[in-house]
N, C-alpha and C positions, 0 to 999 in steps of 0.2 A: 388774279385779275391784272390786266395790263394798265399801266399808267401812261398817260400821254402828255407831252409838252406841246401846247397849242401856240403857234406863232402867228401873230397878226401884225403886218406892217400898216402903219396908220399915217395917211397924208390927206388932210382936208376931206374928211368923211363925216362931218358933224351930223348930217341927216341920216346916217346909216349905222354908225358904230354902236348906238344903244341897242338896236334890234339884233345886231350881230352878237354882242355880248350876252344878251338875254337868251339867244338861241343856244349858246354854250351852257349857260347856267341851268337851262331846262333839260339838259341831256339826262337820259336814264342811266347812263354810265357816268359816275361822278369822280372817278380817279384821274385827276388832271391838274396841271398848272397852266395858267394863261400868261404868255409873255407878249406884251404889246410894245412895239418899238415906234414911238412917235417920230416920224421922219421930217421934222421941221414944219409941222402943220401951222397954218396961219389963221384958221377959222375957229379955233377953240375946241377942236375935236378932243384934245387931251382932257379938257375940263369935264366932258361927258364921262370919260373913263374914270376920273377921280371921284365921281359920285358913287361908284360901285364900291362897296365895303368888303367884298369877299376877299379873304386873305390869300386866295390862290392866284389873284391877279397881280402881276408885276408890270409897272409902266416904266419903260426906259425912254430916253430922249436922245436925239442926235440932230445935228444940222442936216438939211436935206441932202441925201446922197442917193436916193432911189430905193425901190422896193427890194432889189437884190441885196444891197448892203444892210438894209433893215432886217431882212429875213436871216441873213448870215449872222448878224449880231445876236438876234434872238436865239438862234439855234446854238450859238457858241456858249451861251450862259444857261442853256436848258439843263435840267437835272435828270430827265428820263431818256431812255434809249429810243423810244418811239416818238417821232415828231408828227404832228398833224397840222397842216396848213389851213388857214382861213383868211380870206381877204375881208377887209373891213366893210365892204358893201355887199358881201354875200351872207348867206343864212343857212344854218344847219337845221334839219329836222331832228326831233328828240332822239331818234334811233341811230344817229350818225356814228358816234363813238362805239356803241354796242355792235354795230355792223362791221366796223373796222376790227374790233376785237374778234368777232366771229370769223372774219376772213383770215386773220393772223393765226387763229387756232386751227382752222380747217386746212389752211395751206401753210404748214409750218416751215417750209423751205423758203418762203417768200421774204424778201427784205424791203419790198415796195408793195403797198396795197392801195386799192382805190375802190370807191363805191360809185354806183350809178348816180346821175344827176339830171336836173331839168333846167331849162333856160327860159328866163322871163324876157320875151322879145319886146313887149311893151308893157303898159301898166296892168293889163288884164290877160294877156295871152301867154300861156306856158307851153313851151315846146319840149317834147321828150327827146333826149339825146338818141342818135342813131349810130350804130357801129357797123363796120364792114367785117363782122365775124358773128358766128352764132353765139348768142348769149344764153347760157343755161339758167336754171332756176335756183342755183346755189353757187357759193363761191368757187372760183375756178382759176387755175393757172393760165396765164397768157403766154403762149410760146413765142408769138411774133407780134410785138406791140405795134409795129408800123403797119403790118398787114391788117390789123384790127382797127386802125384809126384813120382810115381814108375818107370817112364821112365826118363824124364828130370825133374828137380825140377821146380815146378810152379813159385817159387819166386827165381830170380837170384839177386845176391847182387847189381849189378849196375842198376837193373830195379826195385829196391825196395824203397818204401817210407813209413814212419810211423810217428806217433806222438811221441813227447818226453815223453808224459805221459805213453804210453804203453812201450816204451823203458826203462824207469826208473822202471816201474812195474816188468818187467821180469829180471831186473838186468844188462842190457846193454851187451856189449861184454865181454866175459870171457877172461881176459888177461893171464890166466894160460894155455889156449889151444893154441898150436903153429900152428896147421893146422886144418882148419875146423871150425874156430870161427864163420864164417858167417852161416854155416849150423846149428851150435849150437843155434845161435840167432833165426834163422827161425824156428827151432824146438820149442823153447820157445814161439814164436809167434803162432805156430800151436796149442799149448796147451792152450794159454790164450787170444789170440787176436781174433778180428773179421776181417777176411781177404777178400779183394775183388780183382778181376783180370780183366784186360782189354786185350782183344785178339789182339789188334793192336801191331805190332812189332815196337818198338821204340828205341832199342839199339842193339849194336853188341858187343859180347864177343869174345876176342881173346884167344883161348884155349892155345896156346903156345906163350909165350913172354919171354923176358929177365927177369931174377931175379924173376921168378914166385915162390911165396912162397910155393905152394904145391909141386913143384919140388925140392925145397931146403931142406925141412924138411924130417926127416926120416919117414919110414912107421909106426913105432911104435908110433910116435907122434900123428898119426891120431886116435889112440885108445881112446884118451882123450874125443873127442866129441862123438865117437860111443858108448862108455860105460857109458857116463854121465847120461843117462836117463833110466837106466835099471829098476828102480822102477816104472816109468811111463809106461814102456813097458808092465809090468805085468797087468796093468789095461786098456791098450789101444792096441787092436790087430792090428790096422792099423799103429800105431807108431812102433810096433814090426816088422811088415812086412817092413816098410820103412827103419828101422835101419838094418834089415837083408840084404836088398839090398845093403846098405853101407858096411856091413860086407863082403858080397860077393865080392864087388869091391876091397876092401882092401885085401881080401884073394887071389884073382887072382894076384894082384901085388906082394904079399908076395911070392907066389909060383913061379912066374916068376923070382924073385930075389934070390930064394933059401933060403928064411927065413922060414924054416919048423916049427920053434918054434912058430912064430907069426901065421902061418897058422893054426896050431893045436889049438891055443887059440880061433881063430875065428870059426873054425870048431866046437869046443865044445859049443860055445854060439849061433850058428845060428840054426834056425829051417828051415830045408831044404824044408819043405812043403810051405814055403813062396817064393821059387824060381820057375821060370818057367822051362820048359824042357831044353832049351838051357843053362840056367844058371847052372842047376844041372850037365849037361854034362861037362861044362867048369870047374866047381868047383872040379870035380873028375878027371880032366885031368892032365897030368904031366906038369912040368915046361917047358920041351922041346916043347911039343905040343902047349902050350899057347904062348910061344915066337914065334913059327913058325906062328901061327894064327895071332898074333899081327903084325908081319912083313907083312903078306899077307893083313891085314886090311889097313896098311899104303899105300901099293901099290894101293889098290882099291880107297882110298881117293884121291890119285894123279890123278885117272881117274874119280873123282867126283862120286864115288859110296861109300855109307856108310852102313855098316852092323853092327848091334848092338845086343848084347845079351838081351837087355831090352825089346824087343818087337818082 
């Protein structure tokens, strides 16, 4: 049986961390340790953790340095080869670790594995992840991660597991990136790792939560992960397309917020042939039209209807 070191970065998630930990302790697979790195929380999140008496839980603390530094610290002191990531505001279903183990056993050459997931768009509407590859009914190797991730990313942070060996080989989380560190890590895995995917849904991602890092950082901060792999993009057409999809998303946000300088930078670097018709149309729309469409999308979500430019 495989043992997992579960790493949770914790920053001001007092309303989520209890359910997060309960979802781990309710796993059908019970061979694990939990390492929580309190990244300078100011809301008493660590006090919730201290109420749990399970000896497998270890609580470390550091001054606020960001999720990358917290995850790196947790992984550095972990005792098992296989690492499983979980964000403090996400939730595993009881089968998560079992399905990770099944995937590792079925795809023995893999050093990175991930499971399927669903996305909570608002309080009541769950969206199923969609991928740009055929998903089989059993664990499968992913030959081209970037080709498979042009709609939703095949690997989501809290559904991801990997060996410490491949993590160290790719250099771990980049602490210089303020937003998108997880995407950067998965890009490095996509370039150097052997990845396997399990189609079973085993975790829930909350898209909108309190103190969400992607909401708190500036748009320009996201350029760091987008432009980091430009040399590899020249040699890998699918990576270029994958990163252009990310440039498209950031460009839409920039235009909606009136950051024309950032939009022009992204427009210069993007290959529009990598976008579909809807994406090209949106990319050339005005900020006013984009804001109006975004508002309309939110109303549709409330009616449990989701329309996306990615498919």
